C-alpha positions in Angstrom: -12.2 32.4 -6.5 -10.7 32.7 -3.0 -10.8 36.2 -1.4 -8.1 37.3 1.0 -10.6 38.0 3.8 -11.8 34.4 3.6 -8.7 32.2 4.0 -9.0 28.6 3.1 -8.6 26.2 6.0 -6.1 23.5 5.1 -7.6 20.0 5.0 -6.3 17.1 7.0 -4.4 15.8 4.0 -2.7 19.1 3.4 -1.6 19.2 7.0 -0.3 15.7 6.8 1.6 16.7 3.7 3.3 19.6 5.5 4.2 17.3 8.5 5.7 14.8 6.1 7.7 17.4 4.3 9.1 18.7 7.6 10.2 15.3 8.7 12.7 14.7 5.9 15.9 12.9 6.9 18.7 14.8 8.5 21.7 15.2 6.2 25.1 14.3 7.7 24.4 11.2 9.7 27.2 8.7 9.0 26.4 5.2 8.0 29.9 3.8 8.0 30.2 0.5 9.8 33.5 1.1 11.6 32.1 2.8 14.6 28.9 0.7 15.0 29.2 -1.5 18.0 25.8 -2.6 19.4 22.6 -2.8 17.4 19.2 -4.2 18.4 18.2 -4.1 14.7 19.3 -1.8 12.0 17.6 1.5 11.6 18.1 2.7 8.0 19.9 6.0 7.5 19.8 6.6 3.8 21.8 9.5 2.5 24.1 9.3 -0.5 23.5 6.0 -2.3 24.7 3.9 -5.2 22.2 1.5 -6.8 23.1 -1.9 -8.2 20.9 -4.4 -10.0 21.4 -7.8 -11.5 19.8 -8.3 -15.0 18.8 -11.9 -15.3 15.9 -11.9 -17.7 13.9 -9.6 -20.0 15.2 -6.8 -22.1 17.8 -4.1 -21.3 14.9 -1.6 -21.1 13.2 -3.8 -18.5 16.4 -3.8 -16.4 16.7 0.0 -16.8 13.1 0.5 -15.8 13.5 -1.6 -12.6 16.6 0.4 -11.6 14.8 3.6 -12.3 12.0 2.5 -10.0 14.6 1.6 -7.4 15.9 5.2 -7.7 12.4 6.6 -7.2 12.0 4.4 -4.1 15.3 5.6 -2.8 14.4 9.2 -3.3 11.1 8.7 -1.6 13.0 7.3 1.4 15.0 10.6 1.5 18.2 9.5 -0.3 20.3 11.2 -2.9 21.1 8.8 -5.7 24.6 9.2 -7.1 25.1 6.3 -9.4 23.3 3.2 -10.8 25.0 0.0 -12.0 23.6 -3.1 -13.7 25.4 -6.5 -13.8 24.3 -9.0 -16.5 24.2 -12.5 -15.1 22.2 -15.7 -15.5 21.4 -15.6 -11.8 22.6 -13.5 -8.8 25.9 -14.6 -7.3 25.1 -16.8 -4.2 28.0 -15.1 -2.3 28.0 -11.4 -3.1 24.9 -11.0 -5.3 26.9 -9.4 -8.1 30.1 -11.5 -8.1 33.5 -10.8 -6.4 35.0 -8.9 -9.4 32.0 -6.6 -9.7 31.9 -6.1 -5.9 35.5 -4.7 -6.1 34.4 -2.4 -8.9 31.4 -1.3 -6.8 33.8 -0.5 -3.9 35.7 1.8 -6.3 32.5 3.6 -7.4 31.5 4.0 -3.7 34.9 5.6 -3.0 34.8 7.8 -6.1 31.2 9.1 -5.3 31.5 9.4 -1.6 28.4 7.2 -1.1 27.6 5.8 2.3 25.0 3.2 1.3 24.6 0.6 -1.5 21.0 -0.4 -2.4 20.6 -3.7 -4.3 17.6 -4.2 -6.6 16.4 -7.5 -5.2 16.1 -9.4 -1.9 19.4 -10.5 -0.6 20.1 -13.4 1.8 21.8 -12.6 5.1 25.1 -14.2 3.8 25.0 -12.0 0.6 24.5 -8.9 2.6 27.3 -9.7 4.9 29.7 -10.7 2.1 29.0 -7.6 0.0 29.4 -5.3 3.0 32.8 -6.7 3.8 33.9 -5.8 0.2 32.3 -2.4 -0.2 32.8 -1.4 3.5 29.6 0.7 3.7 26.1 -0.3 4.6 24.3 -2.6 2.0 20.5 -2.9 2.0 18.2 -4.5 -0.4 14.9 -3.5 -2.1 12.8 -5.1 0.6 14.5 -3.2 3.4 14.1 0.0 1.4 10.3 -0.5 0.9 10.0 -1.3 4.6 11.8 1.9 5.5 9.4 4.0 3.3 6.4 2.3 4.9 7.9 3.1 8.4 8.2 6.8 7.4 4.7 7.1 6.0 2.7 5.0 8.5 0.5 7.3 10.6 -2.2 5.2 12.3 -1.5 3.1 15.3 -2.4 -0.1 13.3 -0.2 1.0 10.4 2.8 1.6 12.6 2.3 -1.8 14.3 2.0 -3.6 11.0 5.2 -1.9 9.6 7.1 -2.7 12.8 6.1 -6.3 12.6 7.1 -6.6 9.0 10.5 -4.9 9.7 11.2 -7.3 12.6 10.3 -10.4 10.5 12.7 -9.2 7.9 15.5 -8.3 10.3 15.4 -11.4 12.5 17.4 -13.7 10.2 19.7 -10.8 9.2 20.6 -9.7 12.7 24.4 -9.7 13.2 27.1 -7.9 15.0 29.8 -5.5 13.7 33.1 -5.8 15.4 32.7 -8.6 17.9 30.0 -7.0 20.1 27.2 -9.3 19.2 29.1 -12.6 19.9 30.3 -11.8 23.4 29.0 -13.8 26.3 28.5 -12.8 29.9 29.3 -16.2 31.5 32.2 -18.6 31.7 35.8 -17.5 31.1 34.5 -14.7 28.9 33.2 -13.0 32.0 36.7 -12.9 33.6 37.9 -14.8 36.6 36.6 -12.2 39.1 33.1 -12.0 37.8 31.6 -13.5 40.9 28.3 -15.3 41.4 25.9 -15.2 38.5 28.5 -14.5 35.9 29.8 -18.0 35.2 28.2 -20.6 32.9 27.5 -20.7 29.2 25.8 -17.3 29.2 23.8 -15.8 26.4 25.4 -14.0 23.5 24.4 -10.4 22.7 22.8 -11.5 19.4 20.8 -14.3 21.2 19.5 -11.7 23.7 18.5 -9.4 20.8 16.8 -12.2 18.9 14.8 -13.1 22.0 13.8 -9.5 22.7 12.7 -9.1 19.1 10.6 -12.3 19.2 8.9 -11.1 22.3 8.2 -7.7 20.7 6.8 -9.5 17.6 4.5 -11.6 19.7 3.2 -8.4 21.5 2.6 -6.7 18.1 0.7 -9.6 16.7 -1.6 -9.5 19.7 -2.2 -5.8 19.3 -2.9 -6.1 15.5 -5.3 -8.9 16.2 -7.2 -6.7 18.7 -7.2 -3.8 16.2 -8.4 -6.1 13.4 -11.6 -6.9 15.5 -12.5 -3.2 15.5 -11.8 -2.9 11.8 -13.9 -6.0 11.0 -16.8 -4.5 12.9 -16.6 -1.3 10.9 -16.3 -3.2 7.6 -19.2 -5.5 8.4 -21.3 -2.4 9.1 -20.4 -1.0 5.7 -21.2 -4.4 4.0 -24.7 -4.5 5.6 -25.5 -1.0 4.4 -27.2 -0.3 1.1 -24.1 1.4 -0.3 -22.1 -0.4 -3.0 -18.5 -1.1 -2.1 -15.8 0.1 -4.5 -12.0 -0.5 -3.9 -9.4 1.6 -5.7 -6.3 -0.5 -6.5 -3.3 0.2 -8.5 0.5 0.7 -8.7 2.1 3.1 -6.2 1.9 6.7 -7.3 -0.8 6.0 -10.0 -3.0 8.7 -8.6 -5.5 6.7 -6.5 -5.9 9.2 -3.7 -6.3 12.0 -6.3 -9.1 10.0 -7.9 -10.8 9.4 -4.5 -10.7 13.1 -3.8 -12.1 14.0 -7.3 -15.0 11.5 -7.1 -16.0 12.2 -3.5 -14.7 15.6 -2.6 -12.5 14.1 0.2 -9.5 15.9 1.5 -7.2 12.9 1.5 -3.4 13.4 1.5 -2.1 13.6 -2.1 1.7 13.6 -2.7 3.8 12.8 -5.8 5.7 10.1 -3.9 5.7 6.3 -3.8 3.5 4.8 -1.0 2.0 8.1 0.1 -1.1 6.2 1.2 -0.7 3.3 3.7 -4.0 3.1 5.6 -7.2 2.3 3.8 -9.3 5.5 3.5 -13.0 5.2 3.0 -15.3 8.0 1.7 -19.0 8.0 0.6 -20.2 9.2 -2.8 -23.3 9.1 -4.9 -24.0 7.9 -8.5 -26.0 10.2 -10.8 -29.2 8.1 -10.1 -28.8 8.8 -6.3 -27.5 5.4 -5.3 -24.8 5.7 -2.6 -21.4 4.0 -2.9 -18.5 3.7 -0.6 -15.0 4.3 -2.1 -11.9 2.9 -0.4 -8.4 4.0 -1.3 -5.8 1.3 -0.7 -2.1 1.0 -0.4 -0.3 1.0 -3.8 1.3 -2.2 -5.1 4.8 -2.4 -6.6 6.8 -5.1 -8.4 8.3 -7.6 -5.9 6.3 -6.3 -3.0 7.9 -7.9 0.1 6.0 -10.9 1.4 6.3 -9.4 4.9 4.3 -6.4 3.9 1.6 -8.5 2.1 1.2 -10.4 5.3 1.2 -7.3 7.5 -1.1 -5.1 5.4 -4.1 -7.5 5.5 -6.5 -4.6 6.1 -5.9 -3.2 2.6 -6.2 -6.7 1.0 -9.4 -7.4 2.8 -11.0 -4.3 1.3 -10.2 -5.8 -2.1 -11.9 -9.1 -1.1 -15.1 -7.4 0.0 -15.5 -5.0 -2.9 -18.4 -5.1 -5.4 -16.1 -3.4 -8.0 -12.3 -2.9 -8.3 -11.3 0.4 -9.9 -7.8 -0.4 -11.2 -5.9 2.9 -11.6 -3.0 3.0 -14.1 -0.5 5.9 -14.5 -1.0 6.8 -18.2 2.2 8.9 -18.1 4.4 6.0 -17.0 6.9 4.5 -19.4 5.7 0.9 -18.6 2.0 1.0 -17.7 1.2 -2.5 -18.9 3.9 -4.0 -16.6 2.3 -2.1 -13.7 -1.1 -3.6 -14.6 0.4 -7.1 -14.5 2.1 -6.5 -11.2 -1.1 -5.3 -9.5 -3.2 -8.1 -11.0 -0.7 -10.7 -9.7 -1.0 -9.4 -6.1 -4.9 -9.2 -6.4 -5.1 -12.7 -7.9 -2.9 -14.1 -5.0 -5.4 -12.6 -2.5 -8.4 -13.9 -4.4 -6.9 -17.4 -4.5 -6.1 -17.3 -0.8 -9.6 -16.2 0.3 -11.2 -18.5 -2.3 -13.7 -16.0 -3.5 -15.2 -15.0 -6.9 -13.1 -12.1 -8.2 -15.0 -8.8 -8.3 -15.4 -7.1 -11.7 -12.5 -4.8 -12.6 -12.7 -1.4 -14.2 -9.4 -0.2 -15.7 -8.9 3.6 -15.3 -6.0 5.2 -17.1 -5.2 8.3 -15.0 -2.9 11.3 -15.6 -3.8 11.7 -19.2 -3.0 15.4 -18.9 0.7 14.4 -18.3 0.9 11.6 -20.9 2.0 11.9 -24.5 -0.4 11.6 -27.4 1.6 8.7 -28.8 1.6 6.9 -25.4 -2.2 7.4 -25.0 -2.9 6.1 -28.5 -0.9 3.0 -27.7 -2.8 2.5 -24.5 -6.2 3.0 -26.1 -5.3 0.2 -28.5 -4.0 -2.1 -25.8 -6.8 -1.3 -23.3 -10.0 -0.8 -25.3 -12.3 -1.2 -22.2 -10.4 1.3 -20.1 -11.7 4.7 -19.1 -9.2 7.6 -19.6 -9.3 10.3 -17.0 -7.3 13.1 -15.4 -8.1 13.4 -11.6 -6.1 16.7 -11.8 -8.1 18.4 -14.5 -11.4 16.5 -14.1 -11.4 15.3 -17.7 -13.3 12.0 -18.1 -14.7 11.8 -14.6 -18.3 11.9 -15.7 -17.7 9.0 -18.0 -16.0 7.1 -15.1 -18.9 7.7 -12.8 -21.3 6.4 -15.5 -19.2 3.2 -16.1 -19.0 2.6 -12.4 -22.8 2.8 -12.1 -23.2 0.5 -15.1 -20.9 -2.1 -13.6 -22.7 -2.1 -10.2 -26.2 -3.1 -11.1 -28.9 -1.6 -8.7 -29.8 -4.0 -5.9 -32.9 -1.9 -5.1 -35.6 0.1 -6.8 -37.6 3.2 -6.1 -41.3 2.4 -5.6 -44.4 4.6 -5.2 -47.2 2.2 -4.0 -50.6 2.3 -2.2 -50.9 -0.9 -0.1 -54.4 -1.8 1.1 -54.9 -1.7 4.9 -55.4 -5.4 5.0 -51.8 -6.0 3.8 -50.1 -4.7 6.9 -47.5 -7.5 6.4 -46.2 -5.8 3.2 -46.0 -2.4 4.9 -43.9 -4.0 7.7 -41.6 -5.6 5.1 -41.1 -2.2 3.3 -40.1 -0.6 6.6 -37.9 -3.5 7.6 -36.0 -4.1 4.3 -36.3 -0.8 2.5 -35.6 2.9 3.0 -38.9 4.8 3.4 -38.9 8.4 2.1 -42.6 9.3 2.6 -45.7 7.8 4.0 -49.3 8.9 3.5 -52.6 7.4 4.7 -55.3 7.6 2.0 -58.9 6.2 1.6 -57.5 3.2 -0.5 -54.6 2.3 1.9 -51.1 3.4 2.9 -49.2 5.2 0.2 -45.4 4.7 0.5 -42.5 6.1 -1.5 -39.4 4.1 -0.7 -36.3 2.3 -2.0 -36.6 -1.4 -1.6 -34.8 -4.6 -2.7 -35.6 -5.7 -6.3 -37.5 -8.9 -5.2 -39.7 -6.9 -2.9 -40.3 -4.2 -5.6 -41.5 -7.0 -7.9 -44.0 -8.3 -5.4 -45.3 -4.7 -4.9 -45.8 -4.1 -8.6 -49.6 -4.6 -8.4 -50.0 -1.8 -5.9 -48.1 0.8 -7.9 -49.6 4.3 -7.7 -50.2 6.0 -11.0 
């Protein structure tokens, strides 16, 4: 119980949460295209949005779930969702994504609702974006740009910000274009006017060419910075790998409760927020199993269906944590309407990483979280579908002891505790214990050197004959 005279100091995570809440988007910024003249690349200003999706496969429920997830993403970015439309087609229209007739209907919905942005549930080509914007006459963005914008809002570390900027620029480069005629003007030739004077004649460089060149230069600089930061991170990770602590990576769909679970298992004060992509930088904390063995738990960025390839490329730091892990704790939101689809989406990304790095996949422990918020019917269905899973609530603490026990079972000990008395003529063994093990106590007796230590299993076996009884 907290007493008034002993106020609780807010953790780093709580302070970050306050900062994030205070940096919500400013309402009232217009996103109409009419007054926009010069753009280096488009900064998103999401306010009042209409969602539109193309249903090409699966059931109607799948299409509705995908649009509901898009709505959650839009709200995380700071938008107000006004309307959601789904168009049934065999494949997206190559020109306007939803077809010319539906695009006109969409324009009427935009006018009726007063929306200033349309968000499409898919990745649109530059031509599709341009064509659809000409019809609806407000800004059109796609799912990829939306996720990139959320990442840009939530990145806090220097490396995270650099990775997001690089991903945004890779996405924007082929989609860069002018509104009005500003991007296509040239400084040289007749376009410069007859009286331009020396240095203004010739073919010149269009505004869009200048912007593309500047973005490429900025991308090259960011890649160099990320490469330098990666060396520091590799050093930290190799230090962890050479320690005696087992490495556990928490993976899962965005907003499945990974950070809450990290806090519950290790007592860390990591930022927890009921929002998509609240965690972007890998966060590592130490913990201990019941038998005293240490482990290192790493919280990773959440995955999502159709995660943009630019982000998969940029957020290598998170993916490398998965590669090096001794165990993957795969967290699933038990209160979600489609948890099995989330599991498949996460496994697809993890498998792509494993194939790329050509490694043996680490063992996976499925953890169904948020059971306090799930229905009894939903949990019963999940218990049937996922018999090997551990069911927990990071919020209430239910099931955490069982989870710790399962984690300890799935990471077999690589060392053993020994209490041995080594004869004085076997100084080589004493040296090996000190070099390869962790010595807790040493005592010199008449029979030899008595040592209590944790040593690798192979060394423990060779010390068996000297065990102290």
